[in-house]
Every structure is written in structure tokens, then in C-alpha cells.
MDAnalysis code that builds the backbone (N, CA, C; Angstrom):
import MDAnalysis as mda
import numpy as np

u = mda.Universe.empty(720, n_residues=240, atom_resindex=np.repeat(np.arange(240), 3), trajectory=True)
u.add_TopologyAttr("name", ["N", "CA", "C"] * 240)
u.add_TopologyAttr("resid", np.arange(1, 241))
u.add_TopologyAttr("resname", ["MET", "ASN", "LEU", "HIS", "LEU", "THR", "ARG", "SER", "GLY", "GLU", "PRO", "LEU", "PRO", "PRO", "PRO", "PRO", "ILE", "ASP", "VAL", "VAL", "LEU", "ALA", "SER", "GLN", "SER", "VAL", "GLY", "ARG", "LYS", "LEU", "LEU", "LEU", "GLU", "LYS", "LEU", "GLY", "ILE", "ARG", "PHE", "ARG", "VAL", "ALA", "HIS", "THR", "ARG", "VAL", "ASN", "GLU", "GLU", "THR", "ILE", "THR", "HIS", "ALA", "ASP", "PRO", "ILE", "THR", "MET", "LEU", "LYS", "LYS", "ARG", "ALA", "ALA", "ALA", "LYS", "ALA", "ASP", "GLU", "VAL", "ALA", "ARG", "HIS", "PRO", "ARG", "VAL", "TYR", "THR", "ILE", "SER", "GLU", "GLU", "PHE", "LYS", "THR", "LEU", "VAL", "ILE", "THR", "ALA", "ASP", "SER", "MET", "ALA", "ILE", "LEU", "GLY", "LYS", "LYS", "ALA", "TYR", "GLY", "LYS", "ALA", "ALA", "ASP", "ARG", "SER", "ASP", "ALA", "ARG", "GLU", "ILE", "LEU", "LYS", "ALA", "LEU", "MET", "ASP", "LYS", "THR", "HIS", "ALA", "PHE", "THR", "THR", "ALA", "VAL", "VAL", "VAL", "THR", "LEU", "TYR", "GLU", "GLY", "HIS", "SER", "PRO", "LYS", "GLN", "LYS", "TRP", "GLU", "LYS", "THR", "VAL", "THR", "THR", "LYS", "VAL", "THR", "LEU", "ARG", "LYS", "LEU", "SER", "ALA", "SER", "GLU", "LEU", "ASP", "SER", "TYR", "VAL", "GLY", "ARG", "TYR", "ASP", "PHE", "THR", "ARG", "PHE", "ALA", "ALA", "GLY", "TYR", "ALA", "LEU", "GLY", "GLU", "THR", "PRO", "TRP", "ASP", "LEU", "VAL", "THR", "LYS", "ILE", "ASP", "GLY", "SER", "TYR", "THR", "ASN", "VAL", "ILE", "GLY", "LEU", "PRO", "PHE", "GLU", "VAL", "ILE", "LEU", "PRO", "ILE", "PHE", "ARG", "LYS", "LEU", "GLU", "ILE", "ILE", "LYS", "PRO", "PRO", "VAL", "ASP", "SER", "GLN", "ALA", "PRO", "TYR", "VAL", "THR", "THR", "PRO", "PRO", "ALA", "ALA", "PRO", "VAL", "LYS", "LYS", "THR", "LYS", "GLY", "ILE"])
u.atoms.positions = np.array([
    [39.586, -20.853, 39.309],
    [40.410, -19.738, 38.890],
    [39.294, -18.718, 39.079],
    [39.329, -17.503, 39.637],
    [37.932, -16.348, 39.897],
    [38.179, -15.750, 38.514],
    [36.878, -15.296, 37.738],
    [36.780, -14.898, 36.983],
    [36.505, -13.350, 37.155],
    [36.914, -12.157, 36.708],
    [36.544, -10.889, 37.282],
    [36.061, -10.343, 35.923],
    [34.382, -9.999, 35.806],
    [33.452, -9.684, 35.135],
    [33.322, -8.230, 34.746],
    [33.205, -7.489, 34.072],
    [32.708, -5.877, 33.885],
    [30.955, -6.112, 34.262],
    [30.494, -4.754, 34.413],
    [29.061, -4.552, 34.756],
    [28.187, -5.386, 33.502],
    [29.061, -5.519, 32.214],
    [28.083, -5.819, 31.200],
    [28.354, -7.449, 31.004],
    [29.056, -7.889, 32.124],
    [29.186, -9.235, 32.259],
    [30.350, -9.726, 31.521],
    [30.669, -9.195, 30.781],
    [32.090, -9.433, 29.901],
    [33.378, -9.519, 30.688],
    [34.196, -10.545, 30.410],
    [35.146, -10.971, 31.256],
    [36.410, -9.531, 30.810],
    [37.137, -9.203, 31.996],
    [38.057, -8.485, 31.752],
    [39.147, -8.893, 31.001],
    [39.908, -7.769, 30.383],
    [41.050, -8.849, 29.219],
    [42.125, -9.130, 30.403],
    [42.927, -10.131, 29.925],
    [43.684, -10.431, 31.082],
    [44.844, -9.353, 31.083],
    [45.414, -9.245, 32.331],
    [46.491, -8.139, 32.415],
    [47.825, -8.186, 31.770],
    [48.534, -7.222, 31.587],
    [49.836, -6.993, 30.764],
    [50.749, -8.330, 31.158],
    [51.702, -8.879, 30.140],
    [52.366, -9.464, 30.528],
    [53.650, -9.264, 31.710],
    [53.786, -9.851, 33.095],
    [54.418, -9.372, 33.342],
    [56.010, -9.444, 33.559],
    [56.944, -8.220, 32.902],
    [58.072, -8.495, 32.335],
    [59.398, -8.432, 33.627],
    [60.206, -9.103, 33.986],
    [61.062, -9.254, 34.642],
    [62.386, -9.172, 34.368],
    [63.370, -8.005, 34.303],
    [64.697, -8.067, 34.198],
    [65.325, -8.787, 35.234],
    [65.778, -10.378, 34.797],
    [66.743, -10.696, 36.040],
    [68.308, -10.477, 36.006],
    [68.511, -9.168, 36.355],
    [69.815, -8.931, 36.055],
    [69.997, -7.595, 37.183],
    [71.171, -7.417, 37.659],
    [71.494, -6.008, 37.952],
    [72.191, -5.004, 37.348],
    [72.313, -5.018, 36.081],
    [72.991, -4.081, 34.923],
    [72.172, -2.983, 35.005],
    [72.720, -1.782, 35.280],
    [72.439, -0.376, 35.124],
    [71.955, -0.142, 33.973],
    [72.868, -0.505, 32.761],
    [72.263, -0.009, 31.284],
    [71.364, -1.213, 31.044],
    [71.047, -2.407, 31.207],
    [69.844, -2.946, 30.959],
    [68.848, -2.291, 31.249],
    [68.600, -2.173, 32.588],
    [67.570, -1.291, 33.716],
    [67.760, 0.113, 32.323],
    [68.235, 1.044, 32.225],
    [68.004, 2.022, 31.590],
    [67.518, 1.832, 30.194],
    [67.644, 0.920, 29.517],
    [67.258, 0.704, 28.079],
    [65.901, 0.240, 28.381],
    [65.343, -0.363, 29.396],
    [64.100, -0.998, 29.347],
    [63.382, 0.575, 29.599],
    [63.598, 1.494, 30.346],
    [63.152, 2.410, 31.086],
    [63.070, 3.256, 29.795],
    [63.913, 3.534, 29.109],
    [63.544, 4.390, 27.643],
    [62.340, 3.594, 26.924],
    [62.283, 2.477, 26.592],
    [61.214, 1.764, 26.039],
    [59.815, 2.074, 26.682],
    [60.160, 2.596, 27.469],
    [58.369, 2.903, 28.606],
    [57.696, 1.897, 29.026],
    [57.933, 0.731, 28.900],
    [57.372, -0.435, 29.339],
    [57.480, -1.022, 30.936],
    [56.497, -1.166, 31.593],
    [56.525, -1.878, 32.982],
    [57.107, -2.568, 32.849],
    [58.165, -2.820, 33.969],
    [58.919, -4.244, 34.161],
    [59.402, -3.908, 35.805],
    [59.736, -4.950, 36.120],
    [60.409, -5.190, 37.638],
    [62.100, -6.116, 37.429],
    [62.782, -5.306, 38.630],
    [63.968, -5.949, 38.599],
    [64.152, -7.492, 39.612],
    [64.706, -8.232, 39.253],
    [65.133, -9.091, 40.383],
    [66.408, -9.788, 39.860],
    [67.254, -10.206, 41.364],
    [68.921, -10.545, 40.964],
    [68.738, -11.682, 41.309],
    [69.131, -12.451, 40.316],
    [69.210, -14.049, 40.831],
    [70.603, -14.485, 41.783],
    [70.595, -15.306, 42.128],
    [71.529, -15.796, 42.961],
    [72.333, -16.567, 42.279],
    [72.624, -16.458, 40.983],
    [74.123, -17.161, 40.278],
    [74.968, -16.813, 40.665],
    [76.324, -17.244, 40.785],
    [77.830, -16.636, 41.287],
    [77.907, -16.975, 39.647],
    [78.271, -16.313, 38.773],
    [78.535, -15.698, 37.379],
    [80.071, -16.534, 37.438],
    [80.877, -16.132, 38.576],
    [82.439, -16.512, 38.492],
    [82.645, -17.914, 38.452],
    [81.732, -18.729, 38.787],
    [82.047, -20.137, 38.692],
    [81.599, -21.095, 37.481],
    [81.127, -20.365, 36.656],
    [80.907, -20.366, 35.220],
    [82.200, -20.027, 34.258],
    [82.648, -21.432, 34.092],
    [83.933, -20.888, 33.221],
    [84.109, -22.087, 32.040],
    [84.486, -21.329, 30.935],
    [85.040, -22.066, 29.561],
    [85.940, -21.530, 28.719],
    [86.803, -22.487, 28.541],
    [87.937, -21.674, 27.690],
    [87.420, -21.002, 26.063],
    [86.139, -21.105, 26.048],
    [85.815, -20.232, 25.158],
    [84.785, -19.258, 25.468],
    [85.133, -18.060, 25.604],
    [84.651, -16.818, 25.951],
    [82.803, -17.101, 25.557],
    [82.476, -17.011, 24.116],
    [81.213, -16.951, 23.729],
    [80.592, -18.125, 24.325],
    [80.939, -19.208, 24.498],
    [80.056, -20.525, 25.041],
    [79.868, -20.098, 26.553],
    [81.198, -19.616, 27.387],
    [80.963, -18.985, 28.663],
    [79.444, -18.148, 28.611],
    [79.615, -17.016, 28.031],
    [78.627, -16.136, 28.048],
    [77.502, -16.890, 27.800],
    [77.092, -17.681, 27.031],
    [75.836, -18.353, 26.670],
    [75.595, -19.404, 28.248],
    [76.242, -20.072, 28.732],
    [76.244, -21.099, 29.954],
    [75.783, -19.750, 30.953],
    [76.223, -18.330, 31.039],
    [76.108, -17.752, 32.304],
    [74.556, -17.251, 32.294],
    [74.061, -16.351, 30.984],
    [72.840, -16.488, 30.671],
    [71.933, -17.364, 30.971],
    [71.982, -18.552, 30.613],
    [71.777, -20.138, 30.684],
    [71.062, -20.111, 32.358],
    [72.119, -20.356, 32.670],
    [72.336, -20.200, 34.543],
    [71.323, -19.925, 35.109],
    [71.072, -18.123, 34.632],
    [70.293, -17.434, 35.322],
    [68.546, -17.682, 35.367],
    [68.511, -18.129, 34.137],
    [67.022, -18.159, 33.525],
    [66.688, -19.463, 34.094],
    [67.558, -20.626, 34.198],
    [67.362, -21.856, 35.090],
    [66.835, -22.006, 36.286],
    [67.934, -20.980, 36.841],
    [67.644, -20.380, 38.488],
    [66.674, -19.792, 38.690],
    [65.551, -19.269, 38.002],
    [64.379, -18.281, 38.132],
    [63.424, -19.465, 37.883],
    [63.831, -20.656, 36.739],
    [62.639, -21.546, 36.181],
    [62.750, -22.500, 37.535],
    [63.871, -22.722, 38.171],
    [63.723, -24.202, 39.447],
    [63.167, -23.196, 40.675],
    [63.026, -21.979, 40.601],
    [62.362, -21.334, 41.898],
    [61.402, -20.264, 41.522],
    [60.278, -20.189, 40.914],
    [59.685, -19.325, 40.606],
    [59.114, -18.618, 41.301],
    [58.479, -19.161, 42.439],
    [58.171, -18.399, 43.720],
    [58.873, -17.537, 44.354],
    [60.312, -17.649, 44.460],
    [61.303, -16.941, 44.824],
    [61.291, -15.732, 44.239],
    [61.077, -15.936, 42.858],
    [61.182, -14.799, 41.812],
    [59.818, -14.236, 41.635],
    [58.920, -14.508, 42.494],
    [57.648, -13.884, 42.216],
    [56.789, -13.866, 40.928],
    [56.939, -15.332, 40.379],
    [56.569, -15.217, 39.162],
    [55.131, -15.955, 39.619],
    [54.239, -15.232, 38.797],
    [52.904, -15.535, 38.930],
    [52.325, -16.659, 38.841],
    [51.176, -17.683, 39.189],
    [50.457, -18.815, 39.091],
    [49.869, -18.675, 38.099],
    [49.261, -17.651, 37.979],
    [48.229, -17.635, 36.991],
    [48.396, -16.918, 35.656],
    [49.057, -16.004, 36.059],
    [49.404, -14.816, 34.250],
    [50.471, -15.124, 33.595],
    [50.814, -14.472, 32.699],
    [52.270, -14.734, 31.904],
    [53.018, -13.705, 32.686],
    [54.604, -14.202, 32.580],
    [55.503, -13.555, 32.826],
    [56.644, -13.590, 31.537],
    [57.254, -12.514, 31.285],
    [58.335, -12.573, 30.363],
    [59.711, -12.253, 31.445],
    [60.661, -13.249, 31.132],
    [61.752, -13.149, 32.292],
    [62.817, -12.861, 31.126],
    [63.983, -11.517, 31.622],
    [64.892, -11.579, 30.611],
    [66.046, -11.935, 31.584],
    [67.270, -12.834, 30.781],
    [68.617, -12.619, 31.370],
    [69.684, -12.499, 30.347],
    [70.826, -12.225, 31.055],
    [71.959, -11.906, 30.105],
    [72.958, -11.963, 30.491],
    [74.072, -11.992, 29.875],
    [75.659, -11.688, 30.131],
    [76.695, -11.071, 29.311],
    [77.059, -10.138, 29.458],
    [77.714, -9.290, 28.578],
    [79.308, -9.253, 28.725],
    [80.295, -9.531, 27.961],
    [81.837, -9.160, 28.316],
    [82.094, -8.752, 26.793],
    [83.552, -8.293, 27.415],
    [84.621, -7.809, 26.044],
    [85.473, -8.699, 25.673],
    [85.613, -9.184, 24.768],
    [86.539, -10.072, 24.238],
    [87.528, -9.740, 23.194],
    [88.716, -10.122, 23.451],
    [90.021, -9.756, 22.584],
    [90.792, -10.872, 22.880],
    [90.538, -11.660, 21.544],
    [91.084, -13.155, 21.493],
    [90.869, -13.951, 21.810],
    [91.200, -14.405, 22.944],
    [90.567, -15.428, 23.440],
    [90.057, -15.270, 24.888],
    [90.463, -13.983, 25.488],
    [90.567, -13.736, 26.443],
    [89.127, -12.562, 26.905],
    [88.487, -12.848, 27.744],
    [87.241, -12.031, 28.196],
    [87.490, -11.071, 29.360],
    [86.681, -9.986, 29.163],
    [87.055, -9.079, 30.257],
    [85.306, -8.513, 30.923],
    [84.925, -9.217, 32.175],
    [83.769, -8.888, 32.413],
    [83.780, -7.759, 33.526],
    [83.159, -7.707, 34.715],
    [83.322, -6.101, 35.595],
    [84.609, -6.813, 36.407],
    [84.943, -5.254, 36.290],
    [86.527, -4.992, 37.089],
    [85.943, -5.538, 38.523],
    [87.138, -6.111, 39.153],
    [86.665, -6.617, 40.719],
    [87.128, -5.148, 41.737],
    [87.615, -4.477, 41.089],
    [87.772, -3.006, 41.685],
    [88.244, -1.613, 41.020],
    [88.534, -0.798, 41.391],
    [89.191, 0.265, 40.336],
    [90.635, -0.059, 39.557],
    [91.503, -0.942, 40.567],
    [93.243, -1.333, 40.256],
    [92.771, -2.111, 38.824],
    [91.682, -3.131, 38.882],
    [91.056, -4.037, 38.073],
    [90.725, -3.316, 36.508],
    [89.658, -2.280, 37.259],
    [89.322, -2.025, 35.861],
    [90.470, -1.125, 35.228],
    [91.522, -0.491, 35.605],
    [92.610, 0.420, 35.078],
    [93.288, -0.519, 34.226],
    [93.373, -2.085, 34.657],
    [94.439, -3.075, 33.882],
    [93.657, -3.353, 32.469],
    [91.958, -3.335, 32.852],
    [91.171, -3.838, 31.730],
    [91.413, -2.823, 30.569],
    [91.244, -1.739, 30.932],
    [91.272, -0.284, 30.089],
    [92.534, -0.439, 29.394],
    [93.343, -0.583, 29.996],
    [94.937, -0.655, 29.407],
    [95.248, -1.915, 28.904],
    [94.565, -2.992, 28.642],
    [94.419, -4.375, 28.007],
    [93.719, -3.698, 26.767],
    [92.487, -3.030, 26.930],
    [91.790, -2.770, 25.754],
    [92.204, -1.657, 25.226],
    [92.293, -0.521, 25.952],
    [92.305, 0.470, 24.520],
    [93.669, 0.585, 23.394],
    [93.501, 1.401, 22.149],
    [94.061, 1.402, 21.333],
    [93.854, 0.373, 20.229],
    [92.820, -0.673, 20.608],
    [92.199, -1.765, 19.795],
    [90.993, -1.907, 19.830],
    [90.724, -2.873, 18.795],
    [89.479, -2.996, 18.428],
    [89.259, -4.563, 19.374],
    [87.872, -4.604, 20.215],
    [87.435, -5.986, 20.700],
    [85.807, -6.062, 20.081],
    [85.880, -7.208, 20.570],
    [84.483, -7.479, 20.402],
    [82.978, -7.842, 21.622],
    [82.262, -6.839, 21.829],
    [81.485, -6.607, 22.984],
    [80.469, -7.272, 22.691],
    [80.200, -8.928, 23.667],
    [79.126, -9.704, 23.471],
    [78.216, -9.863, 24.446],
    [77.247, -10.248, 24.069],
    [76.171, -10.200, 24.917],
    [74.985, -11.588, 24.425],
    [74.905, -12.303, 25.486],
    [74.081, -13.836, 25.587],
    [72.637, -13.073, 25.984],
    [71.843, -13.137, 25.176],
    [70.440, -13.157, 25.909],
    [69.527, -14.410, 26.145],
    [69.021, -14.725, 26.945],
    [67.867, -15.806, 26.796],
    [66.707, -15.254, 27.226],
    [65.596, -15.246, 26.887],
    [64.310, -14.842, 27.310],
    [63.255, -15.794, 27.456],
    [62.830, -16.035, 28.212],
    [61.781, -17.251, 28.614],
    [60.250, -16.498, 28.790],
    [59.124, -17.260, 28.130],
    [57.903, -16.458, 28.209],
    [57.402, -17.621, 29.274],
    [56.802, -17.234, 30.517],
    [56.237, -18.335, 31.469],
    [54.680, -18.117, 31.327],
    [53.959, -19.363, 31.408],
    [52.350, -19.241, 31.654],
    [52.507, -20.014, 33.282],
    [51.660, -19.276, 34.278],
    [51.786, -19.504, 35.280],
    [53.143, -19.986, 35.563],
    [53.433, -21.077, 36.163],
    [55.074, -21.542, 36.998],
    [55.806, -22.119, 35.680],
    [54.965, -22.138, 34.289],
    [55.823, -23.063, 33.298],
    [56.044, -22.591, 32.084],
    [57.752, -22.680, 32.000],
    [58.190, -22.050, 30.848],
    [57.569, -22.833, 29.334],
    [56.722, -21.678, 28.852],
    [56.252, -22.271, 27.736],
    [56.841, -21.948, 26.353],
    [58.158, -20.904, 26.205],
    [58.674, -20.496, 25.020],
    [59.769, -19.751, 25.817],
    [61.183, -20.074, 24.757],
    [62.026, -19.524, 24.926],
    [63.343, -18.905, 23.871],
    [63.521, -17.811, 24.212],
    [64.500, -16.917, 22.740],
    [65.917, -17.292, 23.153],
    [66.611, -17.396, 22.650],
    [68.548, -17.755, 23.369],
    [68.936, -16.821, 21.757],
    [69.907, -15.923, 22.085],
    [70.457, -15.047, 21.257],
    [71.718, -14.417, 21.416],
    [72.566, -14.358, 20.618],
    [74.068, -13.726, 21.121],
    [74.285, -12.927, 19.824],
    [74.831, -11.725, 20.952],
    [75.181, -10.429, 19.644],
    [76.328, -9.987, 19.663],
    [77.240, -9.396, 19.028],
    [78.597, -8.919, 19.054],
    [78.631, -7.766, 18.195],
    [79.719, -6.625, 19.258],
    [79.589, -5.640, 18.091],
    [80.851, -5.320, 18.643],
    [81.637, -4.758, 17.231],
    [83.021, -4.083, 17.628],
    [83.310, -3.015, 17.832],
    [84.046, -3.033, 19.323],
    [84.238, -1.732, 19.692],
    [85.912, -1.158, 19.684],
    [85.932, -0.104, 19.208],
    [87.565, 0.541, 19.110],
    [87.475, 1.305, 20.136],
    [88.148, 1.660, 21.077],
    [88.754, 2.727, 22.218],
    [90.379, 3.092, 21.563],
    [90.101, 4.604, 22.129],
    [91.533, 5.086, 21.961],
    [92.613, 4.920, 22.941],
    [93.388, 5.137, 22.770],
    [94.307, 5.084, 23.713],
    [94.875, 6.435, 24.876],
    [94.361, 6.065, 25.981],
    [94.367, 6.760, 26.908],
    [95.801, 7.144, 27.476],
    [96.272, 8.568, 28.093],
    [97.414, 8.906, 28.733],
    [97.539, 8.443, 30.219],
    [98.613, 8.168, 30.503],
    [98.302, 8.040, 31.592],
    [97.926, 8.221, 32.850],
    [97.884, 9.959, 32.963],
    [97.095, 10.783, 33.584],
    [95.574, 10.654, 33.066],
    [95.046, 10.531, 32.320],
    [93.890, 10.266, 31.466],
    [92.986, 9.209, 31.786],
    [94.049, 7.863, 32.156],
    [93.385, 6.524, 32.708],
    [93.265, 6.857, 34.196],
    [94.467, 7.771, 35.043],
    [94.132, 7.280, 36.379],
    [92.844, 8.685, 36.690],
    [92.907, 9.499, 35.795],
    [91.502, 10.392, 36.429],
    [90.300, 9.518, 36.314],
    [90.332, 8.800, 35.140],
    [89.205, 8.044, 34.331],
    [88.724, 6.976, 36.042],
    [89.564, 6.570, 36.236],
    [88.957, 5.334, 36.968],
    [88.951, 5.813, 38.681],
    [90.054, 6.818, 38.637],
    [89.386, 7.674, 39.948],
    [87.982, 8.378, 40.074],
    [87.367, 8.880, 39.273],
    [86.651, 9.768, 39.320],
    [85.150, 9.315, 39.064],
    [85.189, 8.084, 38.074],
    [84.053, 7.206, 38.088],
    [84.226, 5.505, 38.380],
    [83.247, 5.236, 39.214],
    [83.039, 3.616, 39.481],
    [82.479, 3.195, 38.229],
    [83.522, 2.184, 37.574],
    [83.112, 1.668, 36.042],
    [83.656, -0.128, 37.055],
    [83.402, -0.163, 38.118],
    [83.394, -1.570, 38.175],
    [81.959, -2.441, 38.260],
    [81.130, -0.902, 37.602],
    [79.777, -1.851, 37.652],
    [79.380, -1.966, 36.623],
    [80.361, -2.233, 35.427],
    [79.790, -2.121, 33.954],
    [80.896, -2.848, 33.475],
    [80.872, -4.149, 32.400],
    [81.597, -5.192, 31.937],
    [82.760, -4.012, 31.015],
    [83.954, -4.759, 31.057],
    [85.136, -4.256, 30.503],
    [85.403, -2.869, 31.159],
    [85.191, -2.242, 32.171],
    [85.823, -1.092, 32.976],
    [84.441, -0.063, 32.111],
    [83.910, 0.164, 31.248],
    [83.858, 1.370, 30.646],
    [82.256, 1.253, 30.665],
    [81.547, 2.443, 29.987],
    [79.709, 2.296, 29.746],
    [79.719, 3.745, 28.866],
    [79.069, 3.645, 27.597],
    [78.607, 4.419, 26.876],
    [77.654, 5.380, 27.201],
    [78.050, 6.987, 27.249],
    [77.207, 7.972, 27.719],
    [77.486, 8.525, 29.219],
    [78.926, 7.470, 29.570],
    [78.846, 7.504, 31.141],
    [80.369, 8.429, 31.574],
    [80.932, 9.008, 30.238],
    [82.465, 9.261, 30.455],
    [82.269, 10.697, 29.796],
    [82.810, 11.913, 29.943],
    [82.951, 13.000, 29.031],
    [83.832, 12.937, 28.014],
    [84.950, 11.915, 28.064],
    [86.041, 11.817, 27.333],
    [85.306, 10.651, 26.236],
    [86.272, 11.336, 24.844],
    [85.978, 10.349, 23.666],
    [86.718, 8.874, 23.737],
    [86.614, 7.976, 24.758],
    [87.179, 7.026, 24.795],
    [86.956, 5.908, 23.729],
    [85.477, 5.733, 23.509],
    [84.953, 4.984, 22.570],
    [85.303, 5.610, 21.115],
    [86.343, 5.712, 20.054],
    [86.521, 5.914, 18.909],
    [85.253, 5.651, 17.676],
    [84.951, 3.941, 17.822],
    [83.989, 3.282, 17.010],
    [83.029, 2.384, 17.302],
    [82.004, 2.394, 16.857],
    [81.228, 1.167, 17.088],
    [80.534, 0.600, 15.974],
    [80.791, -0.274, 15.382],
    [80.546, -1.776, 14.466],
    [79.582, -2.711, 14.763],
    [78.051, -2.215, 14.723],
    [77.177, -3.041, 15.052],
    [76.099, -2.345, 16.011],
    [75.666, -3.175, 16.536],
    [74.393, -2.747, 17.748],
    [75.209, -1.828, 18.621],
    [74.386, -0.121, 19.112],
    [74.808, 0.483, 19.607],
    [73.993, -0.138, 21.394],
    [72.617, -0.753, 21.181],
    [72.289, -1.160, 22.079],
    [73.084, -2.010, 22.915],
    [73.433, -3.041, 22.316],
    [74.154, -4.247, 22.815],
    [75.394, -3.977, 23.418],
    [76.501, -2.792, 23.389],
    [77.241, -2.643, 24.157],
    [76.802, -1.963, 25.125],
    [75.131, -1.445, 25.557],
    [75.000, -1.312, 26.783],
    [74.737, -2.287, 27.677],
    [74.072, -3.430, 26.949],
    [73.795, -4.881, 27.919],
    [73.168, -5.507, 27.165],
    [71.909, -4.946, 26.328],
    [70.557, -5.139, 25.920],
    [70.495, -5.126, 24.485],
    [70.705, -5.798, 23.708],
    [70.343, -5.372, 22.404],
    [68.925, -5.880, 21.991],
    [68.494, -4.223, 20.965],
    [66.971, -3.932, 21.202],
    [66.249, -5.066, 19.993],
    [67.488, -5.420, 18.874],
    [67.158, -6.178, 17.868],
    [66.897, -7.553, 18.238],
    [67.167, -7.931, 19.489],
    [66.677, -9.423, 19.921],
    [65.710, -9.134, 20.889],
    [65.014, -8.154, 21.693],
    [63.995, -7.851, 22.201],
    [62.932, -7.268, 22.047],
    [63.279, -6.197, 20.786],
    [62.012, -5.509, 20.151],
    [61.033, -6.400, 19.554],
    [61.441, -7.706, 18.895],
    [60.897, -8.369, 17.997],
    [59.769, -9.191, 19.013],
    [60.571, -10.253, 20.081],
    [59.658, -10.645, 20.810],
    [58.529, -9.794, 21.472],
    [58.937, -8.289, 22.188],
    [58.363, -7.513, 22.586],
    [56.933, -7.513, 21.692],
    [56.827, -6.893, 20.452],
    [56.299, -6.793, 19.255],
    [55.228, -8.182, 19.429],
    [55.766, -9.076, 19.475],
    [55.504, -10.552, 19.607],
    [54.191, -10.768, 20.171],
    [54.787, -10.062, 21.660],
    [53.703, -10.277, 22.749],
    [52.794, -9.380, 23.203],
    [52.942, -8.018, 22.171],
    [52.359, -7.019, 22.448],
    [52.538, -6.473, 23.545],
    [54.013, -6.556, 24.021],
    [54.435, -6.023, 25.097],
    [54.198, -4.525, 24.754],
    [54.785, -4.172, 23.607],
    [54.979, -2.685, 22.849],
    [54.505, -2.886, 21.592],
    [52.971, -1.913, 21.223],
    [52.439, -1.809, 20.380],
    [53.258, -0.988, 18.982],
    [52.909, -2.198, 17.664],
    [53.969, -1.663, 16.681],
    [53.677, 0.232, 16.453],
    [54.493, 0.965, 15.582],
    [53.374, 2.074, 15.152],
    [52.532, 2.131, 14.102],
    [51.672, 2.836, 14.143],
    [50.859, 2.834, 12.653],
    [51.593, 2.691, 11.372],
    [52.930, 3.155, 11.228],
    [53.468, 2.943, 10.219],
    [54.467, 1.900, 10.376],
    [54.618, 0.760, 9.583],
    [55.178, -0.360, 10.273],
    [56.452, -0.148, 9.996],
    [57.190, 0.736, 9.143],
    [58.486, 0.999, 8.709],
    [58.829, 2.308, 9.526],
    [58.069, 2.954, 10.442],
    [58.690, 3.689, 11.246],
    [59.418, 3.365, 12.460],
    [60.405, 3.934, 13.130],
    [61.165, 3.716, 14.358],
    [59.922, 3.704, 15.878],
    [60.238, 2.787, 16.492],
    [59.965, 2.987, 17.714],
    [60.437, 4.342, 18.791],
    [61.488, 4.389, 18.415],
    [62.126, 5.657, 19.198],
    [62.247, 6.862, 17.886],
    [61.827, 7.897, 18.181],
    [61.195, 8.950, 16.788],
    [61.696, 10.623, 17.625],
    [62.195, 11.498, 16.770],
    [62.733, 12.232, 17.187],
    [61.682, 13.585, 17.156],
    [61.415, 14.100, 18.377],
    [60.206, 14.833, 18.852],
    [60.433, 15.970, 17.636],
    [59.052, 16.038, 17.175],
    [59.011, 17.485, 16.089],
    [59.627, 18.828, 16.467],
    [60.203, 19.323, 15.580],
    [60.162, 20.821, 15.925],
    [59.237, 21.731, 16.233],
    [59.775, 22.510, 17.399],
    [58.688, 23.726, 17.563],
    [57.900, 24.587, 16.343],
    [57.032, 25.056, 16.340],
    [56.566, 25.665, 15.523],
    [57.646, 26.931, 15.519],
    [57.494, 27.447, 14.037],
    [58.683, 28.662, 14.011],
    [57.619, 30.000, 14.556],
    [57.586, 31.076, 15.430],
    [56.604, 32.022, 15.445],
    [57.132, 33.149, 14.504],
    [55.620, 33.416, 14.084],
    [56.043, 34.988, 13.108],
    [55.998, 36.079, 13.990],
    [56.706, 36.560, 13.231],
    [56.572, 38.223, 13.630],
    [56.082, 39.036, 12.827],
    [55.404, 40.041, 13.722],
    [54.745, 41.023, 12.573],
    [55.779, 41.962, 12.164],
    [55.566, 42.186, 10.653],
    [56.336, 43.334, 10.176],
    [57.405, 42.441, 9.285],
    [57.679, 41.152, 9.032],
    [58.483, 40.396, 8.889],
    [57.701, 39.083, 7.533],
])
């Protein structure tokens, strides 16, 4: 292995961990971007539709694990470094109502049927996450977690539903909807993790990022990672 030395003869610190989001999810990509970390996106060759199970939670876990296993079997295909550390994130999300799971819609007509089934009800939005730490091509540590959030949708009128699926392409999102992507108040209540409904629960990945020093903890350990910018200073006017 080649060692790169500084002018003082001290070895350079190791490069940052290569973070790989092995997912095509738009929501997951946006969430990682909000954290301000460097990462890259890789699309696995797993056909999720072939992985089924009578229990929706078990099916989600199997799908997330299958994506992680695909990367582990083919590290060179996914450009896993032979020398340095890599962190691979895989996940799968669905809305679950009773024993039925709703993933991405096949087309706009399918999105309409999914929304008709979910609206005016409370469903469980569940994400299974698998995070794998590699040292070279060898997986060294793995975290597996499943998070569920209760989501309530309001009832749309027939014209609202037609306008919704006609104007927005929600075939890209599990259950045919996405937080922040629509002007209507479709989602009336969220009980649990907001980021889980977008596709990547922060309560799962942030502790891992902190442990691996991918993100640095704030000076105040109780302070949140995302803070509200300070208010602009008030301008004083003469004579007042």
C-alpha cells in the first residue's frame, strides 16, 4: 500500500468514508443533501417485485437486505474501494394498510387506485434500512432497522384526485404521495418520524454518521443538527 506523507514526514489522515446511497429514491437523495455530506448514488440490479412475502414488514426487510447483499457480492461493480472505508445505505419503503402493502405505482392509473385505497384512513408508512460499513471489499459492520410512522390522508374529491394524478408524477414515490411535493393538504396527520415518510429515517442514520464521524456533533451535544438561522439584526432608525 502506498503511503502519502506530508512535508513534515507525517502520514496524511485517511480520506473520508465514501458514502453510497444504493437507491433510486428522490426523497432519500434530497435528505442526504440536506445533511450537507458528500455521497454518491448507485442503482442496484435487484428486481424488488420478485421479492414477496405474506407479511409486509418481512417483505420490506428482505428487499432492503437483498440490495445490501447485491453490493456485497459485486463490490467492483459498485466501485467499492479496495483500500479505504465505504458506507453503503440501502432501504425500502411502503405504506401498509391491514395486510396490504402499497409501493410505487406502476402508472398514473395505479397511483389513483392506491390513493383511493389510502385516503380518509390512517396507514403505517414503514421503511426498512440496512447500512453496511466496508473496509476494502469486506463488510465489517452492519446496522438493520425498521421504522414505522402513522400517516393520515384526507379524502379527495373525484376532481381533486384526477387533478392530483394528472399534474404530478407520483409513480416515483411509495404509496403515490410525497411530503412537500403537492400544494394540497393531502396529509392531515403524521405520528412519528417525518423523515421516515420521505424514505430515510434520520433517527437511524444520524447515530451511525456520528459514530463514524461522517458528520461532526454540535458543540452543544443537546443541540439539533438542523437549526433555524438567527434572525437578522434589527436596524435602528435615528430619532426613534
